[in-house]
C-alpha positions as CSV (number, residue, x, y, z in Angstrom):
1,M,-57.8,-9.1,24.9
2,L,-61.6,-8.5,24.7
3,S,-62.5,-7.2,21.2
4,Q,-64.6,-4.1,20.7
5,K,-67.2,-6.4,19.1
6,A,-67.5,-8.4,22.2
7,R,-67.8,-5.3,24.3
8,Y,-70.7,-4.0,22.2
9,A,-72.4,-7.4,22.4
10,L,-72.1,-7.5,26.1
11,R,-73.3,-3.9,26.6
12,A,-76.3,-4.5,24.3
13,L,-77.2,-7.8,26.1
14,V,-76.9,-6.2,29.5
15,E,-79.3,-3.5,28.3
16,L,-81.7,-6.2,27.2
17,A,-81.3,-7.8,30.6
18,R,-82.0,-4.5,32.4
19,D,-85.1,-3.9,30.2
20,G,-86.4,-7.4,30.7
21,G,-88.3,-7.1,27.5
22,Q,-87.6,-6.2,23.9
23,A,-85.7,-3.4,22.1
24,T,-84.9,-2.4,18.6
25,S,-81.3,-2.4,17.3
26,A,-81.5,1.4,17.1
27,E,-82.5,1.6,20.8
28,L,-79.8,-0.8,21.8
29,A,-77.2,1.0,19.7
30,I,-78.0,4.2,21.7
31,R,-78.1,2.5,25.1
32,A,-74.9,0.4,24.4
33,D,-73.1,3.4,22.8
34,A,-72.4,1.2,19.7
35,P,-72.5,1.9,16.0
36,R,-75.9,0.8,14.8
37,K,-74.9,-1.1,11.6
38,F,-72.1,-2.9,13.5
39,L,-74.4,-3.8,16.3
40,E,-77.0,-5.1,13.9
41,A,-74.4,-7.6,12.6
42,I,-73.5,-8.6,16.1
43,L,-77.2,-9.1,17.0
44,L,-77.6,-11.3,14.0
45,E,-74.7,-13.4,15.1
46,L,-76.1,-13.6,18.6
47,A,-79.5,-14.7,17.2
48,R,-77.8,-17.4,15.1
49,N,-76.3,-18.7,18.3
50,R,-79.6,-18.6,20.2
51,I,-78.6,-15.9,22.7
52,V,-81.2,-13.4,21.4
53,V,-84.4,-13.8,19.5
54,S,-85.3,-11.3,16.8
55,R,-88.9,-10.4,15.9
56,R,-89.8,-8.6,12.7
57,G,-92.5,-6.1,12.0
58,K,-93.9,-2.9,13.6
59,F,-93.5,-4.3,17.1
60,G,-90.3,-6.1,16.4
61,G,-86.9,-6.0,18.0
62,Y,-84.6,-8.2,20.0
63,S,-85.1,-10.0,23.3
64,L,-83.0,-12.5,25.2
65,A,-83.7,-16.1,24.2
66,R,-83.2,-17.3,27.8
67,P,-83.4,-15.7,31.2
68,A,-80.5,-13.3,31.8
69,G,-79.3,-15.4,34.7
70,E,-78.7,-18.3,32.3
71,V,-76.5,-16.3,29.9
72,S,-72.9,-16.0,31.0
73,F,-70.3,-13.5,29.9
74,A,-68.1,-16.5,28.9
75,E,-70.8,-17.8,26.5
76,V,-71.1,-14.4,24.8
77,I,-67.4,-13.9,24.5
78,R,-66.9,-17.4,23.0
79,V,-69.6,-16.7,20.4
80,I,-68.1,-13.4,19.4
81,D,-64.4,-13.8,20.0
82,G,-63.9,-17.5,20.1
83,P,-62.1,-19.5,22.9
84,L,-61.1,-17.7,26.1
85,A,-57.6,-19.3,26.1
86,L,-54.6,-17.2,25.3
87,A,-53.1,-20.1,23.3
88,P,-54.8,-23.0,21.4
89,C,-52.9,-25.6,23.4
90,V,-54.8,-24.7,26.6
91,S,-58.2,-24.3,25.0
92,R,-60.9,-26.7,26.3
93,L,-63.1,-26.2,23.3
94,A,-60.7,-25.6,20.4
95,F,-57.5,-27.4,21.5
96,R,-54.7,-27.8,19.0
97,K,-50.9,-27.9,19.4
98,C,-49.2,-24.5,18.9
99,D,-47.4,-24.3,15.6
100,D,-44.1,-23.3,17.1
101,C,-44.1,-25.8,20.0
102,P,-41.9,-28.9,19.4
103,D,-43.1,-30.7,22.6
104,L,-46.4,-30.0,24.3
105,A,-45.4,-31.8,27.5
106,A,-42.1,-29.8,27.9
107,C,-43.6,-26.4,27.1
108,S,-42.5,-23.9,29.7
109,L,-45.4,-21.6,29.0
110,R,-48.3,-24.0,29.0
111,E,-48.9,-24.3,32.8
112,A,-49.2,-20.5,33.3
113,L,-51.4,-20.2,30.2
114,L,-53.6,-23.0,31.5
115,R,-54.0,-21.4,34.9
116,A,-54.9,-18.0,33.2
117,R,-57.5,-19.7,31.1
118,D,-59.0,-21.6,34.1
119,A,-59.1,-18.4,36.2
120,T,-60.7,-16.4,33.4
121,A,-63.3,-19.1,32.7
122,A,-64.1,-19.4,36.3
123,V,-65.0,-15.8,36.6
124,L,-66.7,-15.3,33.2
125,D,-68.7,-18.6,33.4
126,D,-70.1,-17.6,36.8
127,Y,-70.9,-14.0,35.8
128,S,-74.3,-13.6,34.0
129,L,-76.1,-10.9,32.2
130,A,-78.4,-10.7,35.2
131,D,-75.4,-10.1,37.5
132,A,-74.2,-7.2,35.3
133,A,-77.7,-5.7,34.9
134,A,-78.1,-5.7,38.7
135,G,-74.6,-4.1,39.1
136,Q,-73.3,-7.1,41.0
137,G,-69.5,-7.4,41.2
138,A,-68.9,-3.8,40.1
139,E,-67.0,-3.1,43.3
140,V,-64.7,-6.1,42.7
141,F,-63.9,-4.9,39.2
142,R,-63.2,-1.4,40.4
143,E,-60.8,-2.7,43.2
144,G,-59.0,-4.9,40.7
145,A,-58.5,-2.2,38.1
């Protein structure tokens, strides 16, 4: 499940991608329909992870650290929410055996969870902020809803 924090992060980043320039946290909060203080904390986390760059001063604000086409939804979600996997035993980046699983090889759930993780990653790794800013894929998401 995508957290509200990740939703706000993605909305704000898509707004930056649409803008192509720089915006203050107050401007982004309005455009992303997010609480300003909460969004400021999210933007700081994104800056620490080199997704955005912050500039201080009168003409300060936030801008993307890289071109919007190089920032995937998966990268943002991983920064904000952690691994995409539904269980730690199928995570590519944070693998660990599940606490209640006696035998990883005999687990009846693992194959389905692995397929879900791979399908999710395939979509989110290939979908960039530039795609979202351009409205690409919107018809696919409406049809699948």
